[in-house]
C-alpha positions in Angstrom: -5.9 15.3 2.3 -5.0 17.7 -0.5 -7.7 19.7 -2.2 -6.4 18.5 -5.6 -6.8 14.8 -4.7 -9.9 12.9 -6.0 -8.8 9.7 -4.2 -6.6 9.3 -1.1 -6.1 6.0 0.7 -3.7 4.9 3.4 -3.2 1.3 4.4 -6.5 0.0 3.2 -6.8 -3.7 3.9 -9.6 -6.3 3.2 -9.7 -9.8 4.7 -12.3 -12.4 3.8 -12.0 -15.1 6.5 -8.4 -16.2 6.2 -7.9 -14.7 2.7 -6.2 -11.3 2.4 -7.7 -9.8 -0.7 -6.0 -6.4 -0.3 -3.0 -6.1 1.9 -2.0 -2.5 1.6 -3.7 0.0 -0.7 -2.0 3.4 -0.3 -2.4 5.8 -3.2 -3.4 9.3 -4.2 -5.2 10.2 -7.4 -5.3 13.8 -8.5 -8.4 15.5 -9.7 -8.6 15.7 -13.5 -6.2 12.9 -14.2 -6.7 9.5 -15.9 -5.3 6.9 -13.6 -4.5 3.3 -14.6 -4.9 0.5 -12.1 -3.0 -2.5 -13.4 -2.3 -6.0 -12.1 -2.7 -9.7 -12.9 -6.0 -11.6 -12.3 -6.5 -12.2 -8.6 -4.3 -9.2 -7.6 -7.1 -7.5 -5.6 -8.1 -4.9 -8.2 -11.9 -5.5 -7.9 -11.9 -5.6 -4.1 -9.9 -2.4 -4.1 -12.4 -0.6 -6.4 -15.3 -1.9 -4.3 -13.8 -0.4 -1.2 -13.2 2.9 -2.9 -16.9 2.9 -4.1 -18.1 2.1 -0.6 -19.6 -1.2 -1.7 -17.6 -3.1 0.9 -16.0 -1.9 4.2 -12.3 -2.1 4.6 -11.0 -4.3 7.4 -8.3 -1.7 8.2 -7.1 1.6 6.9 -8.8 4.8 5.8 -9.5 6.8 2.7 -11.3 9.7 1.1 -13.2 10.2 -2.1 -13.6 13.7 -3.4 -12.8 15.0 0.0 -15.2 12.8 2.0 -14.7 9.5 3.8 -15.2 6.3 1.8 -18.9 5.3 1.6 -20.3 8.9 2.1 -23.8 8.9 0.7 -23.8 12.3 -0.8 -20.4 11.8 -2.5 -21.8 8.8 -4.4 -24.0 11.2 -6.5 -20.8 12.6 -8.0 -19.3 9.2 -8.9 -19.9 7.1 -12.1 -19.2 3.4 -12.4 -19.0 0.9 -15.2 -18.3 -2.6 -13.8 -16.6 -5.2 -15.8 -19.4 -7.8 -15.3 -22.7 -6.0 -15.6 -26.3 -7.3 -15.6 -28.5 -4.6 -17.2 -32.3 -4.6 -17.3 -32.6 -6.3 -20.7 -36.4 -5.8 -21.0 -35.9 -2.0 -21.1 -35.0 0.1 -24.1 -31.8 2.1 -24.1 -33.7 5.3 -23.4 -35.7 3.7 -20.6 -32.6 2.2 -19.1 -30.9 5.6 -18.9 -34.0 7.2 -17.6 -34.3 4.7 -14.7 -30.7 5.3 -13.7 -31.3 9.1 -13.9 -34.2 8.7 -11.5 -32.0 6.7 -9.1 -29.6 9.7 -9.2 -32.6 12.0 -8.5 -31.9 13.9 -11.6 -34.6 16.4 -12.6 -36.9 15.3 -15.5 -36.0 18.3 -17.7 -32.3 17.5 -17.3 -32.8 13.9 -18.3 -34.8 15.0 -21.3 -31.7 16.6 -22.7 -29.0 14.5 -21.1 -30.1 11.1 -22.4 -30.1 12.1 -26.1 -26.7 13.7 -25.6 -25.2 10.5 -24.2 -26.8 8.2 -26.8 -25.2 10.4 -29.5 -21.9 10.4 -27.6 -21.7 6.6 -27.6 -23.1 6.2 -31.1 -26.4 4.6 -30.1 -28.9 7.4 -31.0 -30.4 5.2 -33.7 -31.0 2.4 -31.1 -32.7 4.5 -28.4 -36.0 2.5 -28.6 -34.4 -0.9 -29.0 -34.5 -3.3 -26.0 -31.2 -4.1 -24.4 -31.8 -7.9 -24.9 -31.3 -7.2 -28.7 -28.0 -5.4 -28.1 -24.6 -6.9 -29.0 -21.8 -7.1 -26.4 -20.2 -4.0 -27.8 -23.5 -2.1 -27.8 -24.1 -3.1 -24.2 -20.6 -1.8 -23.3 -21.5 1.5 -24.9 -24.8 1.9 -23.1 -23.0 1.0 -19.9 -20.5 3.8 -20.5 -23.4 6.2 -21.1 -24.9 5.1 -17.8 -21.6 5.8 -16.0 -21.5 9.3 -17.4 -25.2 10.1 -16.9 -24.8 12.2 -13.7 -21.9 14.2 -15.1 -19.6 12.7 -12.4 -16.6 14.4 -11.0 -15.0 10.9 -10.7 -15.7 7.9 -12.9 -14.5 4.3 -12.4 -14.2 2.3 -15.7 -13.5 -1.4 -15.3 -12.5 -2.9 -18.7 -14.5 -0.2 -20.7 -13.3 -1.4 -24.1 -14.2 -5.1 -23.5 -16.1 -6.4 -26.5 -15.5 -3.3 -28.6 -14.1 -3.3 -32.1 -11.2 -0.8 -33.0 -13.7 1.9 -33.8 -15.4 1.4 -30.5 -12.1 1.5 -28.6 -11.2 4.7 -30.3 -14.6 6.2 -29.3 -13.9 5.3 -25.7 -10.4 6.8 -25.8 -11.9 10.0 -27.2 -14.5 10.1 -24.5 -11.9 9.6 -21.8 -9.8 12.4 -23.3 -12.8 14.7 -23.3 -13.5 13.8 -19.6 -9.9 14.7 -18.7 -10.2 18.0 -20.6 -13.3 18.8 -18.7 -11.6 18.1 -15.3 -13.2 14.7 -14.6 -11.1 12.2 -12.9 -11.0 8.7 -14.5 -10.0 5.6 -12.6 -9.3 3.0 -15.3 -8.8 -0.7 -15.0 -8.0 -2.5 -18.3 -6.1 -5.6 -19.5 -5.5 -3.9 -22.8 -2.2 -2.3 -21.9 -1.9 -0.6 -25.3 -5.1 1.3 -24.4 -3.8 2.3 -21.0 -0.5 3.4 -22.6 -2.3 5.8 -24.9 -4.9 7.0 -22.4 -3.5 7.3 -18.9 -1.4 10.0 -17.1 -0.3 7.8 -14.3 -0.5 4.1 -13.4 -0.3 1.9 -10.3 0.8 -1.7 -10.3 -0.8 -4.0 -7.8 0.2 -7.6 -7.0 -1.1 -9.9 -4.3 -3.1 -7.1 -2.8 -0.3 -4.6 -2.5 0.7 -1.5 -4.6 4.2 -2.2 -6.0 4.7 1.2 -7.6 2.8 4.3 -8.7 4.3 6.8 -11.2 3.8 9.0 -14.2 3.3 6.7 -17.2 5.6 8.9 -19.3 8.5 8.7 -16.8 8.0 4.9 -16.4 8.0 4.1 -20.0 10.6 6.7 -21.0 12.9 5.8 -18.2 14.5 2.9 -20.0 15.1 1.9 -23.6 16.8 -0.9 -25.4 19.2 0.0 -28.2 20.0 -2.6 -30.9 23.3 -2.0 -32.8 24.5 -3.8 -35.9 28.2 -3.3 -36.4 31.4 -5.1 -37.6 35.0 -5.3 -36.3 33.9 -5.7 -32.7 36.1 -7.3 -30.1 35.7 -8.2 -26.4 37.6 -5.1 -25.2 35.3 -2.8 -27.2 32.2 -4.6 -25.9 33.4 -4.4 -22.3 34.0 -0.7 -22.8 30.3 -0.2 -23.5 29.6 -1.1 -19.8 30.5 2.6 -19.1 27.0 3.4 -20.5 25.1 0.2 -19.7 25.3 -2.6 -17.1 23.3 -4.8 -19.5 25.3 -5.3 -22.7 24.7 -8.4 -24.8 26.8 -9.3 -27.9 26.0 -11.9 -30.5 28.3 -11.7 -33.5 27.7 -8.4 -35.3 24.7 -7.5 -33.1 24.8 -5.6 -29.8 22.0 -4.9 -27.4 22.2 -2.4 -24.6 19.7 -1.1 -22.0 20.1 2.7 -21.4 18.5 5.3 -19.2 17.4 7.6 -22.0 18.6 8.6 -25.4 21.4 11.0 -24.4 24.1 8.3 -24.5 23.4 7.1 -28.0 25.5 9.7 -29.8 28.4 9.1 -27.3 28.2 5.3 -27.9 28.3 5.8 -31.7 31.4 8.1 -31.4 33.1 5.5 -29.1 32.6 2.7 -31.6 33.6 4.7 -34.7 36.8 6.0 -33.0 37.8 2.4 -32.4 37.4 1.4 -36.0 34.1 -0.3 -35.7 31.8 -0.1 -38.7 28.4 0.9 -37.5 25.6 0.0 -39.9 22.5 0.6 -37.7 21.5 1.9 -34.3 17.8 1.3 -33.4 16.5 2.6 -30.1 13.4 0.8 -28.9 11.3 2.4 -26.1 10.2 0.1 -23.3 6.5 -0.7 -23.8 3.9 -0.8 -21.0 3.6 -4.6 -21.6 7.4 -5.0 -21.1 7.1 -2.8 -18.0 4.2 -4.7 -16.6 6.1 -8.0 -16.8 9.2 -6.3 -15.4 7.3 -4.9 -12.4 4.6 -7.5 -11.7 6.2 -10.6 -13.2 4.8 -13.5 -15.3 2.2 -16.0 -14.2 4.9 -18.4 -13.3 6.4 -16.0 -10.8 3.1 -15.2 -9.1 
């Protein structure tokens, strides 16, 4: 276990009867990073998070959270959690709700007195502090849930679909909060179906399918590893098109349009020179970076392939 690791697991497995919910969860999450956990519905994400939080016991394997074994009582006081499906005490006001959770954390009263207004302002609910939660919209409930997850100033916070039900302003607010958490050294374990949010927010991502981690890597290196280049040109022939295979094994030609998949931008200038030297009229070269959505489908597959 490295001192810099917030989460370390090796071979975690969870079986319910004859159903294998998680087959092999092996990963390491560094302290202070925003880590995305991605996979299709039914991939085992919720079961994996519940094991990490100590809410269920693994059938096999081992892991550590903030340097302590999974399920350690004292470590839980350093962890925040916003579940995807929450059922809050809707008869309480926003202030009362946060005060209750602060007492569950055994936070001193004087600290709660200052911390609760800080969080209500942070999530944009200071004007609704005395409103009962039953009168909150879905987006407002999401915000108060986020405030609850940050109440104890956690070293590690699990956010399951934190932007669900939020409008664009709310999603930007959550992104800003996550960015501030990272800057303050807090580790964020993020599960979201909004891949555009993950792409903006996360440092690294893991893809899980059928209960097993497929790959874990820096988001930047994954997305920047490949790009598609669209070329519009005239005077192409089959020999010239075949020559492009020197740079790409995936060359597609359709009339005056070419499409190539490259491992980075460095080959684009060489390809342009190659075409011009052979009398090709090049009208446009448009590089298109691989999106996280494209990468998700490439790694995990479509529903038909699951």
